[in-house]
Structure formats: C-alpha cells, structure tokens
N, CA, C, O and CB atoms as a CASP TS submission, in Angstrom:
PFRMAT TS
TARGET T0000
AUTHOR 0000-0000-0000
METHOD Language model
MODEL 1
PARENT N/A
ATOM      1  N   MET     1     -81.525 -38.429 -20.999  1.00  0.00           N
ATOM      2  CA  MET     1     -81.512 -40.103 -20.420  1.00  0.00           C
ATOM      3  C   MET     1     -80.770 -39.850 -19.193  1.00  0.00           C
ATOM      4  O   MET     1     -81.270 -40.285 -18.156  1.00  0.00           O
ATOM      5  CB  MET     1     -80.623 -41.431 -21.480  1.00  0.00           C
ATOM      6  N   ARG     2     -79.531 -39.147 -19.119  1.00  0.00           N
ATOM      7  CA  ARG     2     -78.661 -39.076 -17.880  1.00  0.00           C
ATOM      8  C   ARG     2     -79.348 -38.720 -16.797  1.00  0.00           C
ATOM      9  O   ARG     2     -79.177 -39.283 -15.716  1.00  0.00           O
ATOM     10  CB  ARG     2     -77.581 -38.184 -17.970  1.00  0.00           C
ATOM     11  N   LYS     3     -80.294 -37.634 -16.999  1.00  0.00           N
ATOM     12  CA  LYS     3     -80.884 -36.905 -15.977  1.00  0.00           C
ATOM     13  C   LYS     3     -81.834 -37.908 -15.124  1.00  0.00           C
ATOM     14  O   LYS     3     -81.936 -38.028 -13.904  1.00  0.00           O
ATOM     15  CB  LYS     3     -81.665 -35.677 -16.605  1.00  0.00           C
ATOM     16  N   VAL     4     -82.467 -38.559 -16.139  1.00  0.00           N
ATOM     17  CA  VAL     4     -83.355 -39.771 -15.821  1.00  0.00           C
ATOM     18  C   VAL     4     -82.763 -40.691 -14.876  1.00  0.00           C
ATOM     19  O   VAL     4     -83.294 -40.728 -13.766  1.00  0.00           O
ATOM     20  CB  VAL     4     -83.683 -40.560 -17.045  1.00  0.00           C
ATOM     21  N   LEU     5     -81.635 -41.543 -15.123  1.00  0.00           N
ATOM     22  CA  LEU     5     -80.824 -42.309 -15.113  1.00  0.00           C
ATOM     23  C   LEU     5     -80.426 -41.975 -13.316  1.00  0.00           C
ATOM     24  O   LEU     5     -80.759 -42.694 -12.375  1.00  0.00           O
ATOM     25  CB  LEU     5     -79.775 -42.077 -16.415  1.00  0.00           C
ATOM     26  N   MET     6     -79.651 -40.706 -13.243  1.00  0.00           N
ATOM     27  CA  MET     6     -79.494 -40.258 -11.786  1.00  0.00           C
ATOM     28  C   MET     6     -80.828 -39.865 -10.973  1.00  0.00           C
ATOM     29  O   MET     6     -80.827 -39.985  -9.748  1.00  0.00           O
ATOM     30  CB  MET     6     -78.562 -39.010 -11.781  1.00  0.00           C
ATOM     31  N   THR     7     -81.717 -39.497 -11.508  1.00  0.00           N
ATOM     32  CA  THR     7     -82.889 -39.205 -10.482  1.00  0.00           C
ATOM     33  C   THR     7     -83.255 -40.700  -9.773  1.00  0.00           C
ATOM     34  O   THR     7     -83.377 -40.817  -8.554  1.00  0.00           O
ATOM     35  CB  THR     7     -84.370 -38.496 -11.367  1.00  0.00           C
ATOM     36  N   LEU     8     -83.397 -41.721 -10.634  1.00  0.00           N
ATOM     37  CA  LEU     8     -83.743 -42.958 -10.463  1.00  0.00           C
ATOM     38  C   LEU     8     -82.684 -43.555  -9.474  1.00  0.00           C
ATOM     39  O   LEU     8     -83.201 -44.190  -8.555  1.00  0.00           O
ATOM     40  CB  LEU     8     -83.857 -43.643 -11.785  1.00  0.00           C
ATOM     41  N   VAL     9     -81.089 -43.480  -9.458  1.00  0.00           N
ATOM     42  CA  VAL     9     -80.262 -43.890  -8.777  1.00  0.00           C
ATOM     43  C   VAL     9     -80.460 -43.072  -7.579  1.00  0.00           C
ATOM     44  O   VAL     9     -80.310 -43.610  -6.482  1.00  0.00           O
ATOM     45  CB  VAL     9     -79.073 -43.910  -9.384  1.00  0.00           C
ATOM     46  N   GLY    10     -80.756 -41.929  -7.651  1.00  0.00           N
ATOM     47  CA  GLY    10     -80.927 -40.810  -6.394  1.00  0.00           C
ATOM     48  C   GLY    10     -81.829 -41.248  -5.365  1.00  0.00           C
ATOM     49  O   GLY    10     -81.536 -41.290  -4.170  1.00  0.00           O
ATOM     50  N   ILE    11     -83.166 -41.639  -5.969  1.00  0.00           N
ATOM     51  CA  ILE    11     -84.378 -42.055  -5.374  1.00  0.00           C
ATOM     52  C   ILE    11     -84.101 -43.418  -4.615  1.00  0.00           C
ATOM     53  O   ILE    11     -84.598 -43.660  -3.515  1.00  0.00           O
ATOM     54  CB  ILE    11     -85.505 -42.187  -6.475  1.00  0.00           C
ATOM     55  N   VAL    12     -83.370 -44.177  -5.209  1.00  0.00           N
ATOM     56  CA  VAL    12     -83.468 -45.597  -5.029  1.00  0.00           C
ATOM     57  C   VAL    12     -82.276 -45.688  -3.437  1.00  0.00           C
ATOM     58  O   VAL    12     -82.417 -46.364  -2.417  1.00  0.00           O
ATOM     59  CB  VAL    12     -82.862 -46.570  -6.779  1.00  0.00           C
ATOM     60  N   ALA    13     -81.237 -44.774  -3.797  1.00  0.00           N
ATOM     61  CA  ALA    13     -80.301 -44.656  -2.324  1.00  0.00           C
ATOM     62  C   ALA    13     -80.857 -43.925  -1.531  1.00  0.00           C
ATOM     63  O   ALA    13     -80.683 -44.158  -0.335  1.00  0.00           O
ATOM     64  CB  ALA    13     -78.896 -44.074  -2.352  1.00  0.00           C
ATOM     65  N   LEU    14     -81.705 -42.808  -1.937  1.00  0.00           N
ATOM     66  CA  LEU    14     -82.449 -42.084  -0.439  1.00  0.00           C
ATOM     67  C   LEU    14     -83.459 -43.391  -0.059  1.00  0.00           C
ATOM     68  O   LEU    14     -83.305 -43.847   1.074  1.00  0.00           O
ATOM     69  CB  LEU    14     -83.625 -40.249  -0.785  1.00  0.00           C
ATOM     70  N   ILE    15     -84.166 -43.829  -0.654  1.00  0.00           N
ATOM     71  CA  ILE    15     -85.303 -44.492   0.083  1.00  0.00           C
ATOM     72  C   ILE    15     -84.728 -46.012   0.831  1.00  0.00           C
ATOM     73  O   ILE    15     -85.300 -46.633   1.726  1.00  0.00           O
ATOM     74  CB  ILE    15     -86.623 -44.789  -1.131  1.00  0.00           C
ATOM     75  N   MET    16     -83.472 -46.350   0.172  1.00  0.00           N
ATOM     76  CA  MET    16     -82.660 -47.582   0.820  1.00  0.00           C
ATOM     77  C   MET    16     -81.715 -46.948   2.050  1.00  0.00           C
ATOM     78  O   MET    16     -81.382 -47.584   3.050  1.00  0.00           O
ATOM     79  CB  MET    16     -81.586 -48.400  -0.454  1.00  0.00           C
ATOM     80  N   GLY    17     -81.439 -45.877   1.827  1.00  0.00           N
ATOM     81  CA  GLY    17     -80.967 -45.106   3.167  1.00  0.00           C
ATOM     82  C   GLY    17     -81.874 -44.909   4.246  1.00  0.00           C
ATOM     83  O   GLY    17     -81.481 -45.167   5.384  1.00  0.00           O
ATOM     84  N   LEU    18     -82.935 -44.525   4.070  1.00  0.00           N
ATOM     85  CA  LEU    18     -83.882 -44.192   4.921  1.00  0.00           C
ATOM     86  C   LEU    18     -84.233 -45.888   5.748  1.00  0.00           C
ATOM     87  O   LEU    18     -84.316 -45.933   6.976  1.00  0.00           O
ATOM     88  CB  LEU    18     -85.231 -43.369   3.953  1.00  0.00           C
ATOM     89  N   LEU    19     -84.365 -46.864   5.096  1.00  0.00           N
ATOM     90  CA  LEU    19     -84.773 -47.911   5.221  1.00  0.00           C
ATOM     91  C   LEU    19     -83.744 -48.690   6.423  1.00  0.00           C
ATOM     92  O   LEU    19     -84.083 -49.254   7.464  1.00  0.00           O
ATOM     93  CB  LEU    19     -84.886 -48.445   3.829  1.00  0.00           C
ATOM     94  N   TRP    20     -82.264 -48.465   5.795  1.00  0.00           N
ATOM     95  CA  TRP    20     -81.220 -49.118   6.617  1.00  0.00           C
ATOM     96  C   TRP    20     -81.355 -48.012   7.802  1.00  0.00           C
ATOM     97  O   TRP    20     -81.378 -48.578   8.895  1.00  0.00           O
ATOM     98  CB  TRP    20     -79.574 -49.301   5.823  1.00  0.00           C
ATOM     99  N   ALA    21     -81.449 -46.624   7.896  1.00  0.00           N
ATOM    100  CA  ALA    21     -81.472 -46.077   9.292  1.00  0.00           C
ATOM    101  C   ALA    21     -82.608 -46.344  10.250  1.00  0.00           C
ATOM    102  O   ALA    21     -82.538 -46.302  11.478  1.00  0.00           O
ATOM    103  CB  ALA    21     -81.394 -44.710   9.201  1.00  0.00           C
ATOM    104  N   ALA    22     -83.747 -46.648   9.452  1.00  0.00           N
ATOM    105  CA  ALA    22     -84.879 -47.183  10.291  1.00  0.00           C
ATOM    106  C   ALA    22     -84.696 -48.573  10.857  1.00  0.00           C
ATOM    107  O   ALA    22     -85.333 -48.900  11.859  1.00  0.00           O
ATOM    108  CB  ALA    22     -86.125 -47.198   9.486  1.00  0.00           C
ATOM    109  N   GLN    23     -84.003 -49.265  10.370  1.00  0.00           N
ATOM    110  CA  GLN    23     -83.724 -50.598  10.894  1.00  0.00           C
ATOM    111  C   GLN    23     -82.696 -50.448  11.831  1.00  0.00           C
ATOM    112  O   GLN    23     -82.745 -51.091  12.879  1.00  0.00           O
ATOM    113  CB  GLN    23     -83.348 -51.597   9.863  1.00  0.00           C
ATOM    114  N   GLY    24     -81.810 -49.717  11.602  1.00  0.00           N
ATOM    115  CA  GLY    24     -80.798 -49.855  12.313  1.00  0.00           C
ATOM    116  C   GLY    24     -81.397 -48.765  14.097  1.00  0.00           C
ATOM    117  O   GLY    24     -81.003 -48.975  15.245  1.00  0.00           O
ATOM    118  N   ALA    25     -82.165 -47.950  13.729  1.00  0.00           N
ATOM    119  CA  ALA    25     -82.957 -47.527  14.749  1.00  0.00           C
ATOM    120  C   ALA    25     -84.247 -48.453  15.509  1.00  0.00           C
ATOM    121  O   ALA    25     -85.008 -48.070  16.398  1.00  0.00           O
ATOM    122  CB  ALA    25     -83.448 -46.371  14.170  1.00  0.00           C
ATOM    123  N   ASN    26     -84.210 -49.372  15.041  1.00  0.00           N
ATOM    124  CA  ASN    26     -85.293 -50.183  15.607  1.00  0.00           C
ATOM    125  C   ASN    26     -86.807 -49.634  15.396  1.00  0.00           C
ATOM    126  O   ASN    26     -87.842 -49.953  15.982  1.00  0.00           O
ATOM    127  CB  ASN    26     -85.007 -50.308  17.106  1.00  0.00           C
ATOM    128  N   LEU    27     -86.612 -48.840  14.512  1.00  0.00           N
ATOM    129  CA  LEU    27     -88.012 -48.064  14.059  1.00  0.00           C
ATOM    130  C   LEU    27     -88.785 -49.308  13.146  1.00  0.00           C
ATOM    131  O   LEU    27     -90.003 -49.432  13.281  1.00  0.00           O
ATOM    132  CB  LEU    27     -87.647 -46.409  12.929  1.00  0.00           C
ATOM    133  N   LEU    28     -88.167 -50.065  12.375  1.00  0.00           N
ATOM    134  CA  LEU    28     -88.670 -51.116  11.551  1.00  0.00           C
ATOM    135  C   LEU    28     -88.200 -52.411  11.663  1.00  0.00           C
ATOM    136  O   LEU    28     -87.199 -52.848  11.094  1.00  0.00           O
ATOM    137  CB  LEU    28     -88.520 -50.820  10.355  1.00  0.00           C
ATOM    138  N   PRO    29     -88.904 -52.993  12.371  1.00  0.00           N
ATOM    139  CA  PRO    29     -88.058 -54.306  12.847  1.00  0.00           C
ATOM    140  C   PRO    29     -88.419 -55.147  11.947  1.00  0.00           C
ATOM    141  O   PRO    29     -89.026 -56.104  12.428  1.00  0.00           O
ATOM    142  CB  PRO    29     -88.306 -54.941  14.295  1.00  0.00           C
ATOM    143  N   TRP    30     -88.259 -55.179  10.582  1.00  0.00           N
ATOM    144  CA  TRP    30     -88.653 -55.984   9.417  1.00  0.00           C
ATOM    145  C   TRP    30     -87.489 -56.083   8.362  1.00  0.00           C
ATOM    146  O   TRP    30     -86.931 -55.042   8.015  1.00  0.00           O
ATOM    147  CB  TRP    30     -89.935 -55.355   8.758  1.00  0.00           C
ATOM    148  N   PRO    31     -87.126 -57.220   7.870  1.00  0.00           N
ATOM    149  CA  PRO    31     -87.857 -58.312   8.484  1.00  0.00           C
ATOM    150  C   PRO    31     -87.103 -59.005   9.860  1.00  0.00           C
ATOM    151  O   PRO    31     -86.002 -58.794  10.369  1.00  0.00           O
ATOM    152  CB  PRO    31     -88.052 -59.414   7.314  1.00  0.00           C
ATOM    153  N   ARG    32     -88.047 -59.787  10.162  1.00  0.00           N
ATOM    154  CA  ARG    32     -87.542 -60.375  11.730  1.00  0.00           C
ATOM    155  C   ARG    32     -85.991 -60.672  11.989  1.00  0.00           C
ATOM    156  O   ARG    32     -85.342 -60.382  12.994  1.00  0.00           O
ATOM    157  CB  ARG    32     -88.277 -61.890  12.036  1.00  0.00           C
ATOM    158  N   THR    33     -85.521 -61.383  10.720  1.00  0.00           N
ATOM    159  CA  THR    33     -84.339 -62.139  11.170  1.00  0.00           C
ATOM    160  C   THR    33     -83.194 -61.133  10.383  1.00  0.00           C
ATOM    161  O   THR    33     -82.230 -61.695   9.863  1.00  0.00           O
ATOM    162  CB  THR    33     -84.370 -63.954  10.654  1.00  0.00           C
ATOM    163  N   SER    34     -83.287 -59.926  10.316  1.00  0.00           N
ATOM    164  CA  SER    34     -82.615 -58.859   9.810  1.00  0.00           C
ATOM    165  C   SER    34     -81.123 -58.629  10.769  1.00  0.00           C
ATOM    166  O   SER    34     -81.196 -58.718  11.995  1.00  0.00           O
ATOM    167  CB  SER    34     -83.705 -57.561   9.842  1.00  0.00           C
ATOM    168  N   VAL    35     -80.254 -58.434  10.319  1.00  0.00           N
ATOM    169  CA  VAL    35     -79.096 -58.281  11.514  1.00  0.00           C
ATOM    170  C   VAL    35     -78.843 -56.692  11.592  1.00  0.00           C
ATOM    171  O   VAL    35     -78.047 -56.148  12.357  1.00  0.00           O
ATOM    172  CB  VAL    35     -77.476 -59.176  11.101  1.00  0.00           C
ATOM    173  N   MET    36     -79.657 -56.067  10.672  1.00  0.00           N
ATOM    174  CA  MET    36     -79.795 -54.518  10.999  1.00  0.00           C
ATOM    175  C   MET    36     -80.510 -54.148  12.038  1.00  0.00           C
ATOM    176  O   MET    36     -80.173 -53.114  12.616  1.00  0.00           O
ATOM    177  CB  MET    36     -80.354 -53.785  10.007  1.00  0.00           C
ATOM    178  N   ILE    37     -81.406 -54.737  12.408  1.00  0.00           N
ATOM    179  CA  ILE    37     -82.328 -54.396  13.699  1.00  0.00           C
ATOM    180  C   ILE    37     -81.541 -53.855  14.813  1.00  0.00           C
ATOM    181  O   ILE    37     -80.818 -54.700  15.342  1.00  0.00           O
ATOM    182  CB  ILE    37     -83.093 -55.686  14.277  1.00  0.00           C
ATOM    183  N   GLY    38     -81.481 -52.547  15.364  1.00  0.00           N
ATOM    184  CA  GLY    38     -81.292 -52.552  16.505  1.00  0.00           C
ATOM    185  C   GLY    38     -79.881 -52.105  16.317  1.00  0.00           C
ATOM    186  O   GLY    38     -79.529 -51.406  17.267  1.00  0.00           O
ATOM    187  N   GLU    39     -79.170 -52.231  15.627  1.00  0.00           N
ATOM    188  CA  GLU    39     -77.614 -52.340  15.343  1.00  0.00           C
ATOM    189  C   GLU    39     -77.386 -50.403  15.171  1.00  0.00           C
ATOM    190  O   GLU    39     -78.053 -49.837  14.306  1.00  0.00           O
ATOM    191  CB  GLU    39     -77.186 -53.568  13.504  1.00  0.00           C
ATOM    192  N   THR    40     -76.726 -49.837  15.779  1.00  0.00           N
ATOM    193  CA  THR    40     -76.461 -48.396  15.796  1.00  0.00           C
ATOM    194  C   THR    40     -75.707 -48.151  14.475  1.00  0.00           C
ATOM    195  O   THR    40     -75.984 -47.128  13.849  1.00  0.00           O
ATOM    196  CB  THR    40     -75.607 -47.920  17.115  1.00  0.00           C
ATOM    197  N   ASN    41     -74.959 -48.836  14.089  1.00  0.00           N
ATOM    198  CA  ASN    41     -74.106 -48.625  12.765  1.00  0.00           C
ATOM    199  C   ASN    41     -74.846 -48.243  11.881  1.00  0.00           C
ATOM    200  O   ASN    41     -74.768 -47.147  11.327  1.00  0.00           O
ATOM    201  CB  ASN    41     -73.408 -49.720  12.211  1.00  0.00           C
ATOM    202  N   TRP    42     -75.761 -49.232  11.619  1.00  0.00           N
ATOM    203  CA  TRP    42     -76.573 -49.188  10.330  1.00  0.00           C
ATOM    204  C   TRP    42     -77.490 -47.527  10.403  1.00  0.00           C
ATOM    205  O   TRP    42     -77.824 -47.094   9.300  1.00  0.00           O
ATOM    206  CB  TRP    42     -77.788 -50.786  10.321  1.00  0.00           C
ATOM    207  N   ILE    43     -77.764 -46.897  11.306  1.00  0.00           N
ATOM    208  CA  ILE    43     -78.194 -45.609  11.499  1.00  0.00           C
ATOM    209  C   ILE    43     -77.316 -44.723  10.612  1.00  0.00           C
ATOM    210  O   ILE    43     -77.798 -43.992   9.747  1.00  0.00           O
ATOM    211  CB  ILE    43     -78.149 -45.233  12.969  1.00  0.00           C
ATOM    212  N   TYR    44     -75.762 -44.836  10.911  1.00  0.00           N
ATOM    213  CA  TYR    44     -74.845 -43.891  10.022  1.00  0.00           C
ATOM    214  C   TYR    44     -74.577 -44.210   8.710  1.00  0.00           C
ATOM    215  O   TYR    44     -74.462 -43.451   7.748  1.00  0.00           O
ATOM    216  CB  TYR    44     -73.583 -43.744  10.543  1.00  0.00           C
ATOM    217  N   TRP    45     -74.462 -45.758   8.786  1.00  0.00           N
ATOM    218  CA  TRP    45     -74.563 -46.017   7.042  1.00  0.00           C
ATOM    219  C   TRP    45     -75.747 -45.542   6.324  1.00  0.00           C
ATOM    220  O   TRP    45     -75.577 -44.793   5.362  1.00  0.00           O
ATOM    221  CB  TRP    45     -74.570 -47.583   6.646  1.00  0.00           C
ATOM    222  N   GLY    46     -77.020 -45.916   6.705  1.00  0.00           N
ATOM    223  CA  GLY    46     -78.482 -45.240   6.266  1.00  0.00           C
ATOM    224  C   GLY    46     -78.228 -44.094   6.181  1.00  0.00           C
ATOM    225  O   GLY    46     -78.215 -43.714   5.010  1.00  0.00           O
ATOM    226  N   GLY    47     -77.945 -43.102   7.134  1.00  0.00           N
ATOM    227  CA  GLY    47     -78.012 -41.523   6.908  1.00  0.00           C
ATOM    228  C   GLY    47     -77.048 -41.108   5.655  1.00  0.00           C
ATOM    229  O   GLY    47     -77.380 -40.316   4.773  1.00  0.00           O
ATOM    230  N   ALA    48     -75.595 -41.894   5.751  1.00  0.00           N
ATOM    231  CA  ALA    48     -74.878 -41.624   4.740  1.00  0.00           C
ATOM    232  C   ALA    48     -75.496 -41.910   2.833  1.00  0.00           C
ATOM    233  O   ALA    48     -75.318 -41.222   1.828  1.00  0.00           O
ATOM    234  CB  ALA    48     -73.667 -42.478   5.219  1.00  0.00           C
ATOM    235  N   LEU    49     -76.081 -42.947   3.001  1.00  0.00           N
ATOM    236  CA  LEU    49     -76.654 -43.274   1.543  1.00  0.00           C
ATOM    237  C   LEU    49     -77.551 -42.597   1.537  1.00  0.00           C
ATOM    238  O   LEU    49     -77.581 -42.037   0.442  1.00  0.00           O
ATOM    239  CB  LEU    49     -77.071 -44.584   1.115  1.00  0.00           C
ATOM    240  N   ALA    50     -78.705 -42.160   2.417  1.00  0.00           N
ATOM    241  CA  ALA    50     -79.815 -41.430   2.082  1.00  0.00           C
ATOM    242  C   ALA    50     -79.071 -39.796   2.011  1.00  0.00           C
ATOM    243  O   ALA    50     -79.745 -38.857   1.588  1.00  0.00           O
ATOM    244  CB  ALA    50     -81.135 -41.708   3.303  1.00  0.00           C
ATOM    245  N   LEU    51     -77.779 -39.613   2.423  1.00  0.00           N
ATOM    246  CA  LEU    51     -77.563 -38.099   2.138  1.00  0.00           C
ATOM    247  C   LEU    51     -76.706 -38.201   0.787  1.00  0.00           C
ATOM    248  O   LEU    51     -76.280 -37.140   0.333  1.00  0.00           O
ATOM    249  CB  LEU    51     -76.696 -37.211   3.475  1.00  0.00           C
ATOM    250  N   LEU    52     -76.417 -39.405   0.103  1.00  0.00           N
ATOM    251  CA  LEU    52     -75.748 -39.365  -0.949  1.00  0.00           C
ATOM    252  C   LEU    52     -76.958 -39.092  -2.033  1.00  0.00           C
ATOM    253  O   LEU    52     -76.940 -38.260  -2.940  1.00  0.00           O
ATOM    254  CB  LEU    52     -74.856 -40.655  -1.096  1.00  0.00           C
ATOM    255  N   GLY    53     -77.827 -39.848  -1.760  1.00  0.00           N
ATOM    256  CA  GLY    53     -78.984 -39.873  -2.747  1.00  0.00           C
ATOM    257  C   GLY    53     -79.555 -38.401  -2.867  1.00  0.00           C
ATOM    258  O   GLY    53     -79.789 -37.846  -3.941  1.00  0.00           O
ATOM    259  N   VAL    54     -79.695 -37.995  -1.951  1.00  0.00           N
ATOM    260  CA  VAL    54     -80.173 -36.431  -2.005  1.00  0.00           C
ATOM    261  C   VAL    54     -79.226 -35.677  -2.669  1.00  0.00           C
ATOM    262  O   VAL    54     -79.713 -34.715  -3.262  1.00  0.00           O
ATOM    263  CB  VAL    54     -80.375 -35.736  -0.603  1.00  0.00           C
ATOM    264  N   LEU    55     -78.077 -35.799  -2.758  1.00  0.00           N
ATOM    265  CA  LEU    55     -76.829 -35.077  -3.441  1.00  0.00           C
ATOM    266  C   LEU    55     -77.004 -35.377  -5.025  1.00  0.00           C
ATOM    267  O   LEU    55     -77.241 -34.498  -5.854  1.00  0.00           O
ATOM    268  CB  LEU    55     -75.239 -35.727  -2.828  1.00  0.00           C
ATOM    269  N   ILE    56     -76.852 -36.725  -5.311  1.00  0.00           N
ATOM    270  CA  ILE    56     -77.396 -37.128  -6.293  1.00  0.00           C
ATOM    271  C   ILE    56     -78.696 -36.691  -7.150  1.00  0.00           C
ATOM    272  O   ILE    56     -78.741 -36.585  -8.375  1.00  0.00           O
ATOM    273  CB  ILE    56     -77.453 -38.067  -5.945  1.00  0.00           C
ATOM    274  N   LEU    57     -79.639 -36.484  -6.320  1.00  0.00           N
ATOM    275  CA  LEU    57     -81.218 -35.748  -7.034  1.00  0.00           C
ATOM    276  C   LEU    57     -80.860 -34.288  -6.968  1.00  0.00           C
ATOM    277  O   LEU    57     -81.475 -33.485  -7.670  1.00  0.00           O
ATOM    278  CB  LEU    57     -82.943 -36.032  -5.977  1.00  0.00           C
ATOM    279  N   TRP    58     -79.904 -33.907  -6.166  1.00  0.00           N
ATOM    280  CA  TRP    58     -79.697 -32.292  -6.123  1.00  0.00           C
ATOM    281  C   TRP    58     -79.017 -32.055  -7.619  1.00  0.00           C
ATOM    282  O   TRP    58     -79.213 -31.064  -8.321  1.00  0.00           O
ATOM    283  CB  TRP    58     -78.533 -31.701  -4.678  1.00  0.00           C
ATOM    284  N   ARG    59     -78.070 -33.327  -7.989  1.00  0.00           N
ATOM    285  CA  ARG    59     -76.862 -32.833  -9.032  1.00  0.00           C
ATOM    286  C   ARG    59     -77.679 -33.203 -10.463  1.00  0.00           C
ATOM    287  O   ARG    59     -77.341 -32.727 -11.547  1.00  0.00           O
ATOM    288  CB  ARG    59     -75.097 -33.858  -8.825  1.00  0.00           C
ATOM    289  N   ALA    60     -78.945 -34.243 -10.261  1.00  0.00           N
ATOM    290  CA  ALA    60     -79.639 -34.384 -11.297  1.00  0.00           C
ATOM    291  C   ALA    60     -80.376 -33.346 -11.698  1.00  0.00           C
ATOM    292  O   ALA    60     -80.498 -33.284 -12.921  1.00  0.00           O
ATOM    293  CB  ALA    60     -80.293 -35.308 -11.189  1.00  0.00           C
ATOM    294  N   ARG    61     -80.958 -32.435 -11.028  1.00  0.00           N
ATOM    295  CA  ARG    61     -81.781 -31.521 -11.641  1.00  0.00           C
ATOM    296  C   ARG    61     -81.184 -30.341 -11.828  1.00  0.00           C
ATOM    297  O   ARG    61     -81.900 -29.453 -12.292  1.00  0.00           O
ATOM    298  CB  ARG    61     -82.893 -31.337 -11.003  1.00  0.00           C
ATOM    299  N   ARG    62     -79.492 -29.959 -11.474  1.00  0.00           N
ATOM    300  CA  ARG    62     -78.886 -28.830 -12.039  1.00  0.00           C
ATOM    301  C   ARG    62     -78.739 -29.040 -13.558  1.00  0.00           C
ATOM    302  O   ARG    62     -78.228 -28.164 -14.255  1.00  0.00           O
ATOM    303  CB  ARG    62     -77.552 -28.563 -11.368  1.00  0.00           C
TER
END
C-alpha cells in the first residue's frame, strides 16, 4: 500500500511541477488569468517539484 501511495504522490508532483514550469516559461498560457504565466520563478519552483516527484518515484520503486 505504501508503494502505491508513494507512486501516486510522485506522479502528481511530477505532473504538477512540469505544469508550473511550462506556465512559468510561457509554453502553456492556460488559464489566461493565471498569475504564473511568464513568471520565471515558477520555472524554478516547477523544476524543484518535478525533481521531488522523480525522487519520490525512484524511492517508491526501491
């Protein structure tokens, strides 16, 4: 059960991080009213969250 939960958390963190980074890089300007679009700091936050997601996924598979 723990592996399943860690895998789900890792996948969600990875997807969310990639979404944040894409919005920060202005690659995904959706929704139009988002304050994250074109803001460089969201690229870093998104990258950090995506990396955390990858680490959680890696740990879940061990």
